[in-house]
VOBA-1610 file (N, C-alpha, C; in pm, whole numbers, padded with zeros to 5 digits, always signed):
BEGIN
Met+12401+08002-02099Met+12492+07893-02067Met+12465+07843-01926Thr+12446+07714-01912Thr+12421+07656-01781Thr+12552+07643-01705Leu+12554+07698-01583Leu+12674+07694-01500Leu+12663+07581-01397Ser+12776+07528-01358Ser+12778+07430-01250Ser+12755+07503-01118Phe+12718+07430-01014Phe+12695+07494-00885Phe+12823+07557-00829Pro+12939+07494-00842Pro+13062+07563-00799Pro+13084+07695-00873Asp+13053+07697-01003Asp+13068+07820-01080Asp+12968+07926-01033Met+12846+07882-01004Met+12746+07976-00955Met+12785+08029-00817Met+12842+07944-00733Met+12889+07988-00601Met+13001+08092-00617Ala+13093+08064-00707Ala+13204+08157-00730Ala+13152+08291-00783His+13055+08284-00875His+12997+08407-00929His+12927+08486-00819Thr+12851+08418-00733Thr+12779+08485-00625Thr+12876+08551-00529Met+12987+08486-00500Met+13087+08546-00413Met+13143+08673-00475Gln+13167+08672-00605Gln+13216+08791-00673Gln+13114+08904-00667Val+12986+08868-00677Val+12880+08969-00667Val+12880+09031-00527Leu+12888+08947-00425Leu+12885+08996-00287Leu+13008+09082-00256Leu+13118+09053-00321Leu+13240+09132-00301Leu+13239+09261-00383Gly+13138+09277-00468Gly+13127+09397-00548Gly+13205+09394-00678Asn+13254+09277-00714Asn+13335+09266-00837Asn+13249+09242-00962Lys+13125+09200-00942Lys+13034+09176-01054Lys+12897+09231-01020Pro+12818+09269-01120Pro+12684+09324-01092Pro+12589+09217-01039Ala+12500+09257-00950Ala+12403+09165-00894Ala+12288+09142-00991Leu+12229+09025-00985Leu+12112+08987-01064Leu+12134+09013-01213Asp+12249+08977-01261Asp+12284+08996-01402Asp+12206+08896-01488Pro+12117+08942-01577Pro+12037+08850-01658Pro+12121+08761-01750Ser+12243+08803-01780Ser+12328+08720-01867Ser+12374+08593-01799Thr+12357+08585-01666Thr+12396+08465-01592Thr+12276+08374-01565Ala+12162+08402-01628Ala+12037+08331-01599Ala+12054+08179-01608Gln+11997+08112-01507Gln+12002+07966-01497Gln+11861+07909-01488Pro+11843+07785-01531Pro+11708+07726-01527Pro+11658+07704-01385Val+11530+07732-01365Val+11463+07704-01238Val+11326+07644-01271Gly+11257+07600-01171Gly+11123+07548-01192Gly+11121+07428-01285Pro+11025+07425-01378Pro+11012+07309-01468Pro+11137+07283-01552Leu+11211+07388-01586Leu+11333+07367-01665Leu+11442+07298-01584Asp+11434+07312-01454Asp+11534+07251-01366Asp+11491+07111-01321Gly+11360+07084-01327Gly+11309+06953-01287Gly+11347+06920-01144Thr+11401+06799-01125Thr+11447+06758-00992Thr+11599+06767-00979Asp+11662+06832-01074Asp+11808+06843-01071Asp+11858+06921-00951Phe+11770+07004-00893Phe+11812+07086-00780Phe+11817+07006-00650Val+11756+06887-00645Val+11744+06813-00519Val+11880+06770-00464Pro+11966+06702-00543Pro+12098+06664-00487Pro+12179+06783-00436Pro+12188+06894-00514Pro+12261+07009-00459Pro+12196+07065-00332Leu+12062+07066-00326Leu+11994+07116-00207Leu+12029+07031-00085Leu+12031+06899-00102Leu+12069+06811+00009Leu+12214+06836+00051Ala+12300+06857-00048Ala+12440+06887-00017Ala+12452+07019+00058Phe+12377+07121+00012Phe+12377+07249+00079Phe+12326+07234+00223Ser+12224+07152+00243Ser+12166+07133+00376Ser+12266+07070+00471Val+12338+06968+00424Val+12441+06906+00506Val+12551+07008+00537Gly+12590+07083+00434Gly+12690+07187+00455Gly+12645+07292+00555Met+12515+07329+00548Met+12462+07427+00642Met+12464+07373+00784Leu+12433+07245+00802Leu+12442+07183+00934Leu+12583+07197+00990Val+12680+07169+00907Val+12820+07178+00950Val+12856+07322+00987Val+12816+07417+00901Val+12846+07558+00927Val+12784+07604+01059Leu+12658+07568+01082Leu+12590+07608+01206Leu+12656+07547+01328Leu+12699+07422+01316Leu+12767+07356+01428Leu+12903+07421+01455Val+12974+07459+01349Val+13102+07530+01366Val+13080+07664+01434Leu+12976+07736+01389Leu+12944+07864+01452Leu+12907+07846+01599Glu+12841+07736+01631Glu+12809+07707+01771Glu+12936+07687+01852Gln+13034+07620+01794Gln+13161+07601+01865Gln+13230+07734+01889Ile+13225+07822+01789Ile+13282+07955+01807Ile+13206+08030+01916Gly+13073+08018+01913Gly+12992+08081+02017Gly+13022+08027+02155Ala+13051+07897+02164Ala+13085+07837+02293Ala+13217+07893+02346Val+13311+07915+02255Val+13438+07976+02295Val+13415+08117+02347Val+13334+08194+02273Val+13303+08330+02317Val+13231+08328+02451Gly+13135+08235+02466Gly+13064+08223+02593Gly+13157+08187+02707Gly+13255+08100+02680Gly+13352+08066+02782Gly+13435+08185+02824Leu+13474+08267+02726Leu+13552+08387+02757Leu+13470+08488+02838Leu+13338+08481+02822Leu+13250+08569+02898Leu+13219+08515+03036Gly+13270+08394+03063Gly+13251+08334+03195Gly+13116+08269+03217Leu+13049+08229+03109Leu+12919+08168+03123Leu+12930+08023+03169Lys+12836+07981+03251Lys+12832+07842+03295Lys+12781+07754+03181Arg+12788+07622+03201Arg+12765+07529+03091Arg+12629+07547+03023Ser+12520+07552+03101Ser+12387+07563+03040Ser+12370+07695+02967Lys+12415+07803+03028Lys+12405+07934+02963Lys+12495+07939+02839Lys+12612+07877+02849Lys+12704+07879+02737Lys+12646+07805+02618Thr+12573+07695+02642Thr+12510+07621+02533Thr+12403+07705+02465Lys+12321+07771+02544Lys+12218+07858+02487Lys+12280+07973+02410Phe+12384+08033+02470Phe+12452+08144+02404Phe+12510+08099+02270Ala+12571+07981+02268Ala+12636+07932+02146Ala+12535+07910+02035Arg+12421+07850+02067Arg+12320+07824+01965Arg+12258+07954+01915Thr+12236+08047+02005Thr+12181+08176+01965Thr+12283+08253+01880Phe+12408+08247+01919Phe+12515+08311+01844Phe+12521+08258+01701Ser+12505+08127+01685Ser+12506+08064+01552Ser+12392+08117+01466Glu+12273+08123+01522Glu+12158+08174+01448Glu+12175+08322+01413Met+12227+08398+01508Met+12247+08541+01484Met+12343+08564+01368Cys+12450+08485+01363Cys+12546+08498+01253Cys+12479+08470+01118Tyr+12394+08365+01114Tyr+12328+08333+00987Tyr+12235+08447+00945Tyr+12148+08491+01034Tyr+12048+08590+00995Tyr+12112+08725+00962Ala+12214+08764+01036Ala+12283+08889+01003Ala+12347+08880+00865Thr+12408+08765+00837Thr+12469+08745+00704Thr+12362+08744+00596Ser+12248+08682+00625Ser+12139+08675+00528Ser+12089+08814+00491Val+12069+08899+00592Val+12020+09035+00567Val+12121+09114+00484Ile+12248+09101+00519Ile+12353+09174+00445Ile+12359+09127+00300Cys+12355+08996+00279Cys+12363+08942+00143Cys+12239+08976+00061Leu+12121+08968+00123Leu+11999+09006+00053Leu+12004+09152+00010Ser+12051+09236+00100Ser+12062+09378+00067Ser+12160+09400-00048Arg+12271+09328-00044Arg+12371+09342-00151Arg+12316+09297-00286Leu+12242+09188-00286Leu+12191+09132-00412Leu+12077+09214-00471Cys+11987+09260-00386Cys+11860+09314-00437Cys+11841+09464-00415Trp+11937+09530-00357Trp+11918+09671-00319Trp+11875+09758-00437Asn+11932+09735-00553Asn+11903+09820-00670Asn+11791+09765-00758Ala+11728+09657-00716Ala+11618+09600-00795Ala+11488+09674-00762Ser+11422+09726-00862Ser+11301+09805-00839Ser+11192+09723-00770Trp+11182+09592-00803Trp+11076+09509-00747Trp+11100+09472-00602Phe+11219+09503-00548Phe+11252+09464-00411Phe+11189+09556-00308Trp+11150+09676-00350Trp+11098+09777-00258Trp+10948+09795-00278Pro+10875+09839-00176Pro+10729+09850-00186Pro+10678+09923-00308Ser+10749+10026-00352Ser+10703+10102-00468Ser+10705+10019-00596Gly+10781+09909-00597Gly+10789+09824-00715Gly+10728+09687-00697Trp+10652+09669-00589Trp+10596+09536-00561Trp+10489+09494-00661His+10442+09586-00744His+10349+09544-00849His+10419+09455-00952Glu+10554+09453-00949Glu+10631+09369-01039Glu+10677+09239-00972Val+10635+09217-00849Val+10691+09107-00771Val+10651+08969-00825Met+10546+08964-00907Met+10502+08837-00965Met+10520+08836-01117Phe+10616+08912-01166Phe+10640+08918-01310Phe+10724+08801-01360Asp+10772+08717-01269Asp+10845+08597-01313Asp+10750+08478-01307Gly+10800+08358-01286Gly+10711+08243-01278Gly+10660+08197-01412Arg+10538+08144-01412Arg+10486+08081-01534Arg+10455+08182-01644Val+10429+08309-01605Val+10405+08412-01705Val+10520+08512-01697Gln+10624+08487-01772Gln+10745+08568-01764Gln+10721+08705-01828Gln+10722+08809-01744Gln+10704+08945-01794Gln+10830+09028-01775Val+10941+08960-01748Val+11069+09029-01739Val+11137+09016-01875Pro+11143+09122-01954Pro+11187+09109-02094Pro+11329+09058-02111Val+11416+09078-02012Val+11556+09038-02028Val+11581+08893-01986Leu+11475+08824-01942Leu+11491+08685-01897Leu+11399+08593-01976Gln+11446+08472-01998Gln+11361+08369-02056Gln+11270+08312-01947Pro+11154+08259-01985Pro+11066+08198-01885Pro+11138+08090-01805Tyr+11108+08086-01676Tyr+11164+07987-01583Tyr+11316+07988-01581Thr+11371+08109-01575Thr+11513+08127-01550Thr+11530+08235-01444Ala+11645+08234-01378Ala+11676+08334-01276Ala+11826+08357-01275Pro+11871+08479-01242Pro+12015+08505-01232Pro+12082+08406-01138Ala+12206+08373-01168Ala+12277+08269-01092Ala+12287+08301-00944Asp+12312+08429-00908Asp+12326+08463-00767Asp+12193+08451-00694Leu+12082+08481-00762Leu+11951+08464-00702Leu+11922+08316-00676Lys+11957+08231-00772Lys+11935+08087-00757Lys+12017+08032-00641Ile+12142+08071-00632Ile+12228+08022-00524Ile+12177+08067-00388Phe+12137+08194-00379Phe+12087+08242-00249Phe+11963+08166-00208Tyr+11877+08135-00304Tyr+11757+08058-00274Tyr+11793+07921-00218Met+11891+07856-00279Met+11933+07725-00232Met+11988+07732-00091Ile+12067+07834-00063Ile+12126+07849+00070Ile+12018+07875+00174Ala+11924+07964+00142Ala+11817+07995+00236Ala+11732+07872+00265Thr+11699+07797+00161Thr+11620+07675+00182Thr+11696+07574+00265Ser+11825+07562+00240Ser+11906+07466+00316Ser+11912+07506+00463Tyr+11908+07636+00493Tyr+11908+07677+00633Tyr+11783+07627+00705Tyr+11668+07642+00641Tyr+11546+07600+00707Tyr+11537+07448+00718Val+11595+07377+00624Val+11602+07231+00636Val+11689+07194+00756Ala+11807+07256+00766Ala+11897+07227+00877Ala+11837+07271+01010Ser+11775+07388+01011Ser+11716+07440+01134Ser+11599+07353+01180Phe+11521+07304+01084Phe+11410+07214+01119Phe+11464+07085+01183Phe+11577+07037+01132Phe+11640+06919+01191Phe+11675+06944+01337Phe+11732+07063+01365Phe+11767+07096+01503Phe+11642+07107+01590Val+11537+07167+01536Val+11412+07181+01612Val+11359+07044+01653Met+11372+06946+01565Met+11316+06813+01591Met+11403+06729+01685Val+11534+06744+01679Val+11621+06652+01756Val+11666+06711+01889Arg+11655+06841+01906Arg+11700+06901+02031Arg+11585+06912+02130Pro+11616+06939+02259Pro+11509+06951+02359Pro+11400+07046+02313Lys+11276+07003+02332Lys+11162+07079+02281Lys+11143+07208+02360Lys+11124+07315+02286Lys+11096+07444+02348Lys+10946+07462+02367Lys+10910+07562+02445Lys+10769+07582+02473Lys+10689+07620+02349Asp+10757+07677+02249Asp+10689+07713+02125Asp+10724+07613+02014Phe+10748+07487+02054Phe+10790+07385+01958Phe+10693+07372+01842Val+10563+07365+01872Val+10464+07346+01766Val+10467+07463+01669Glu+10468+07585+01723Glu+10470+07704+01637Glu+10598+07708+01552Met+10711+07676+01615Met+10838+07680+01541Met+10843+07574+01433Ala+10797+07453+01466Ala+10797+07345+01367Ala+10706+07382+01249Phe+10588+07434+01279Phe+10494+07475+01175Phe+10554+07586+01091His+10617+07684+01157His+10679+07796+01086His+10786+07747+00990His+10870+07655+01034His+10979+07605+00950His+10924+07524+00832Val+10822+07444+00857Val+10764+07365+00748Val+10701+07456+00644Val+10625+07556+00688Val+10561+07649+00595Val+10665+07729+00517Thr+10768+07776+00588Thr+10871+07856+00521Thr+10946+07774+00418Ala+10987+07653+00455Ala+11058+07567+00360Ala+10968+07532+00242Ser+10840+07508+00269Ser+10745+07477+00162Ser+10729+07596+00068Leu+10724+07716+00125Leu+10714+07836+00043Leu+10836+07851-00048Leu+10953+07832+00009Leu+11075+07845-00069Leu+11080+07742-00182Leu+11045+07618-00149Leu+11048+07512-00250Leu+10943+07536-00357Leu+10823+07577-00316Leu+10716+07600-00413Leu+10750+07717-00504Ser+10801+07826-00447Ser+10834+07941-00530Ser+10950+07910-00623Tyr+11044+07826-00576Tyr+11156+07788-00664Tyr+11109+07699-00778Thr+11030+07599-00745Thr+10988+07504-00848Thr+10885+07562-00945Thr+10827+07677-00910Thr+10732+07741-01000Thr+10789+07869-01062Gly+10910+07906-01022Gly+10976+08023-01079Gly+10938+08155-01017Tyr+10851+08154-00916Tyr+10812+08280-00849Tyr+10913+08311-00740Met+11028+08364-00779Met+11137+08383-00685Met+11148+08526-00634Arg+11090+08621-00705Arg+11094+08759-00658Arg+11019+08774-00526Ile+10899+08719-00521Ile+10821+08728-00398Ile+10893+08656-00285Gly+10965+08550-00317Gly+11041+08478-00215Gly+11149+08565-00153Met+11220+08640-00236Met+11326+08727-00185Met+11268+08839-00098Val+11156+08895-00140Val+11092+09001-00061Val+11047+08947+00074Val+10983+08831+00073Val+10934+08771+00198Val+11051+08736+00291Met+11158+08683+00234Met+11276+08651+00316Met+11329+08775+00385Tyr+11339+08884+00311Tyr+11394+09008+00368Tyr+11304+09060+00479Leu+11174+09060+00456Leu+11080+09110+00556Leu+11085+09027+00684His+11117+08899+00672His+11126+08814+00790His+11264+08822+00856Asp+11368+08817+00776Asp+11503+08805+00833Asp+11550+08932+00902Ile+11497+09047+00865Ile+11547+09172+00921Ile+11521+09183+01071Phe+11425+09109+01121Phe+11394+09111+01264Phe+11492+09029+01347Asp+11531+08914+01295Asp+11601+08814+01376Asp+11733+08859+01437Pro+11819+08933+01365Pro+11945+08974+01430Pro+11923+09054+01557Phe+11821+09140+01560Phe+11795+09219+01680Phe+11757+09130+01798Met+11664+09036+01773Met+11620+08950+01881Met+11731+08857+01928Leu+11805+08801+01835Leu+11912+08709+01872Leu+12025+08782+01943Phe+12052+08907+01905Phe+12151+08986+01976Phe+12104+09015+02118Ala+11974+09044+02132Ala+11919+09067+02266Ala+11935+08942+02352Lys+11912+08826+02294Lys+11927+08702+02369Lys+12073+08679+02410Cys+12165+08702+02316Cys+12307+08681+02346Cys+12352+08773+02460Thr+12316+08900+02454Thr+12357+08993+02558Thr+12286+08964+02689His+12165+08909+02681His+12094+08869+02802His+12165+08752+02869Tyr+12201+08651+02792Tyr+12273+08536+02848Tyr+12408+08579+02907Ala+12471+08677+02844Ala+12603+08723+02889Ala+12595+08823+03004Asn+12472+08855+03049Asn+12451+08949+03159Asn+12514+09086+03132Ile+12505+09130+03007Ile+12555+09262+02970Ile+12444+09365+02995Pro+12469+09469+03069Pro+12363+09566+03100Pro+12323+09651+02979Val+12200+09697+02980Val+12143+09795+02886Val+12119+09737+02747Leu+12218+09671+02689Leu+12205+09624+02551Leu+12084+09534+02527Pro+12053+09440+02616Pro+11932+09359+02591Pro+11806+09445+02584Asp+11796+09546+02673Asp+11678+09632+02674Asp+11664+09709+02543Val+11776+09769+02500Val+11774+09848+02377Val+11745+09761+02256Ser+11816+09648+02248Ser+11798+09560+02133Ser+11657+09502+02128Phe+11602+09469+02245Phe+11467+09413+02245Phe+11365+09517+02202Ala+11382+09640+02245Ala+11291+09746+02200Ala+11299+09765+02049Leu+11422+09761+01996Leu+11440+09774+01851Leu+11378+09655+01778Cys+11391+09536+01836Cys+11340+09419+01766Cys+11188+09418+01764Ala+11124+09481+01863Ala+10978+09491+01861Ala+10933+09572+01739Val+11006+09681+01712Val+10976+09762+01593Val+11011+09686+01466Ala+11127+09618+01468Ala+11172+09543+01351Ala+11083+09424+01321Phe+11004+09383+01418Phe+10905+09277+01394Phe+10775+09335+01342Ala+10724+09437+01409Ala+10592+09490+01376Ala+10587+09552+01237Val+10686+09634+01203Val+10680+09706+01076Val+10692+09612+00956Pro+10796+09527+00949Pro+10805+09440+00830Pro+10699+09331+00826Arg+10672+09265+00940Arg+10588+09145+00937Arg+10439+09173+00950Leu+10404+09280+01020Leu+10262+09307+01040Leu+10210+09419+00951Tyr+10299+09502+00896Tyr+10255+09610+00805Tyr+10291+09578+00660Phe+10420+09564+00633Phe+10463+09545+00493Phe+10432+09405+00440Tyr+10439+09304+00525Tyr+10416+09168+00478Tyr+10275+09149+00419Pro+10167+09195+00485Pro+10034+09185+00422Pro+10026+09262+00290Ile+10097+09374+00279Ile+10099+09449+00153Ile+10165+09366+00044Ala+10274+09298+00081Ala+10342+09212-00017Ala+10251+09099-00062Ile+10175+09041+00030Ile+10081+08934-00005Ile+09975+08987-00102His+09924+09106-00071His+09823+09167-00160His+09879+09187-00301Asn+10003+09236-00309Asn+10064+09257-00440Asn+10088+09125-00512Ala+10126+09023-00437Ala+10146+08891-00498Ala+10015+08837-00553Trp+09907+08857-00479Trp+09776+08806-00521Trp+09723+08883-00642Ser+09730+09015-00636Ser+09670+09097-00742Ser+09761+09111-00863Gly+09891+09081-00846Gly+09985+09104-00954Gly+09996+08992-01055Val+09950+08871-01022Val+09961+08759-01116Val+09872+08784-01237Cys+09928+08771-01354Cys+09856+08778-01481Cys+09824+08921-01525Val+09847+09019-01441Val+09813+09156-01480Val+09904+09200-01595Gly+09841+09247-01704Gly+09915+09298-01818Gly+09976+09192-01907Ser+09932+09067-01891Ser+09988+08959-01972Ser+09884+08908-02070Ala+09918+08911-02199Ala+09825+08865-02301Ala+09803+08714-02293Ser+09903+08642-02242Ser+09891+08496-02233Ser+09819+08451-02107Cys+09787+08545-02021Cys+09718+08511-01896Cys+09614+08618-01866Pro+09515+08635-01953Pro+09417+08741-01934Pro+09328+08714-01813Gly+09269+08819-01765Gly+09177+08802-01653Gly+09214+08894-01539Gly+09143+08882-01429Gly+09165+08969-01315Gly+09226+08896-01198Val+09185+08939-01081Val+09244+08889-00958Val+09227+08739-00943Trp+09119+08685-00996Trp+09089+08543-00973Trp+09139+08453-01085Asp+09214+08509-01178Asp+09268+08427-01286Asp+09397+08361-01238Lys+09383+08261-01155Lys+09495+08194-01094Lys+09485+08043-01118Thr+09599+07976-01102Thr+09599+07830-01102Thr+09619+07783-00958Arg+09621+07652-00940Arg+09643+07599-00805Arg+09779+07640-00750Val+09874+07666-00838Val+10006+07709-00794Val+09997+07842-00718Glu+09930+07940-00781Glu+09917+08070-00716Glu+09832+08063-00590Phe+09724+07985-00594Phe+09642+07969-00474Phe+09723+07909-00360Ser+09805+07810-00391Ser+09888+07745-00288Ser+09992+07841-00234Leu+10055+07916-00323Leu+10158+08011-00282Leu+10101+08118-00189Ile+09990+08177-00229Ile+09928+08281-00147Ile+09878+08221-00016Gly+09823+08099-00023Gly+09774+08033+00098Gly+09884+08013+00201Leu+10002+07972+00155Leu+10114+07952+00246Leu+10162+08086+00303Leu+10162+08189+00220Leu+10201+08322+00269Leu+10105+08369+00379Val+09975+08350+00356Val+09875+08391+00455Val+09887+08307+00582Ala+09927+08181+00570Ala+09936+08091+00686Ala+10036+08141+00789Leu+10133+08222+00748Leu+10231+08274+00843Leu+10177+08391+00925Leu+10071+08457+00877Leu+10021+08575+00947Leu+09974+08547+01090Pro+09894+08441+01115Pro+09853+08415+01254Pro+09971+08390+01347Ile+10076+08326+01295Ile+10194+08303+01378Ile+10259+08437+01413His+10264+08528+01316His+10321+08660+01342His+10243+08733+01451Val+10112+08727+01443Val+10028+08794+01543Val+10052+08732+01680Phe+10057+08599+01687Phe+10081+08529+01813Phe+10215+08569+01872Trp+10320+08568+01789Trp+10453+08604+01837Trp+10459+08749+01882Phe+10391+08839+01810Phe+10396+08980+01847Phe+10328+09004+01981Ile+10222+08930+02007Ile+10157+08940+02138Ile+10254+08900+02248Met+10330+08792+02224Met+10430+08749+02321Met+10538+08855+02341Ile+10580+08917+02230Ile+10681+09023+02238Ile+10629+09140+02321Leu+10503+09179+02299Leu+10445+09289+02375Leu+10436+09256+02524Lys+10408+09130+02556Lys+10401+09089+02696Lys+10537+09105+02763Val+10642+09058+02695Val+10776+09070+02752Val+10818+09216+02760Leu+10784+09294+02655Leu+10819+09436+02655Leu+10748+09509+02768Thr+10621+09475+02792Thr+10547+09536+02902Thr+10611+09502+03035Thr+10649+09375+03052Thr+10716+09333+03175Thr+10848+09408+03193Ala+10921+09424+03082Ala+11050+09493+03089Ala+11033+09639+03130Leu+10927+09703+03081Leu+10905+09845+03110Leu+10852+09869+03251Thr+10784+09769+03305Thr+10720+09787+03436Thr+10799+09725+03550Ser+10910+09654+03519Ser+10988+09594+03627Ser+11136+09623+03609Lys+11214+09517+03587Lys+11359+09533+03587Lys+11420+09542+03448Gly+11337+09547+03348Gly+11392+09548+03212Gly+11405+09407+03160Val+11453+09394+03037Val+11462+09264+02972Val+11555+09172+03047Gln+11664+09227+03105Gln+11757+09141+03176Gln+11694+09080+03299Gly+11604+09154+03363Gly+11539+09100+03481Gly+11425+09006+03447Asp+11392+08996+03319Asp+11283+08910+03275Asp+11338+08769+03255Val+11311+08682+03349Val+11366+08548+03344Val+11290+08468+03241Arg+11359+08421+03140Arg+11296+08351+03029Arg+11370+08221+03002Ser+11307+08125+02935Ser+11370+07995+02917Ser+11355+07941+02777Asp+11455+07870+02731Asp+11457+07816+02597Asp+11389+07682+02585Ser+11370+07612+02691Ser+11310+07480+02680Ser+11234+07446+02806Glu+11153+07343+02796Glu+11072+07300+02909Glu+11162+07267+03027Gly+11119+07312+03145Gly+11188+07275+03265Gly+11310+07359+03297Glu+11344+07457+03212Glu+11458+07542+03241Glu+11410+07667+03309Asp+11505+07745+03361Asp+11467+07861+03440Asp+11463+07989+03361Glu+11487+07983+03231Glu+11479+08101+03149Glu+11402+08069+03024Val+11316+08156+02978Val+11236+08124+02861Val+11252+08230+02754Val+11318+08195+02646Val+11325+08279+02527Val+11314+08187+02411Ser+11229+08215+02314Ser+11213+08123+02202Ser+11319+08144+02098Gln+11325+08048+02006Gln+11426+08051+01901Gln+11399+08160+01801Asp+11274+08173+01757Asp+11242+08282+01664Asp+11183+08391+01750Pro+11071+08453+01712Pro+11024+08565+01788Pro+10948+08532+01914Thr+10908+08412+01945Thr+10823+08390+02060Thr+10902+08414+02186Lys+10879+08520+02253Lys+10949+08549+02376Lys+10850+08532+02488Lys+10859+08424+02558Lys+10759+08393+02658Lys+10772+08486+02778Lys+10660+08501+02843Lys+10656+08587+02961Lys+10736+08522+03073Ala+10793+08605+03159Ala+10881+08553+03263Ala+10809+08459+03357Lys+10881+08353+03392Lys+10833+08263+03495Lys+10903+08301+03625Lys+10830+08295+03730Lys+10888+08330+03859Lys+10961+08210+03915Asn+11081+08235+03969Asn+11159+08128+04031Asn+11095+08091+04165
//
């Protein structure tokens, strides 16, 4: 039975509250070719809604920053970082709630990560369908990157503007491509591997702006680990499983590793395109971490969010090396 988006939202909320099972195949909804372009109007609505939510969170962050005694420029940075931190922390919690018990969500089950899509090998699902909560989460995640890309383009340019803009375009393209082709399992895995890092870094930034001792140092050290392990170790493994897992064991898609269509080549290509950005960002993280260990710590590392400012910290992982005043 096809559910309306309000019904799917209500169902997803019940799942997150623990009142209904996650990824219930009986709630399967059309995706990919079965959905056609019907997802576009809801996605635009979700994107506008996400803009509003992020702006509201910024206002809450501004109030918190004011209570902490931050001056106007610091309070603005704190508010925007606070907004992003709230989204990514919520994303990690919701992803964990939805997929924790799914065998394909963990490395030991990644050989099943491409069992959906054009060659449906999930026996309890029809081809090009996905559980309602999975579909809704995908829409929300995509809407975040649409809204975030809008902010990247209209707000003062940061020093890593090109990298951030490219990252957002590739990520949104990946989400849209995997949704329109039905390969949503790999999308959920990739989202989790990426999102788990951000709360640590954004918390480090918030505590840095608020001049809170010790916490920025500890959080930044944790975020270095939370970046390296998921993005530089597990992420390439996930890509390998996505590449080698397509068509394996399917009578309708015989062949080996190279039995792919342009869809799979494009999907894997976009996944690989994020790797150089990860390496670049990790180098920046190591530079800041080295500075922190050899001088005054992360708090003493003067960083800036945009050109011409006296502090340099990027929106995602790019943490630029301190500039001397």
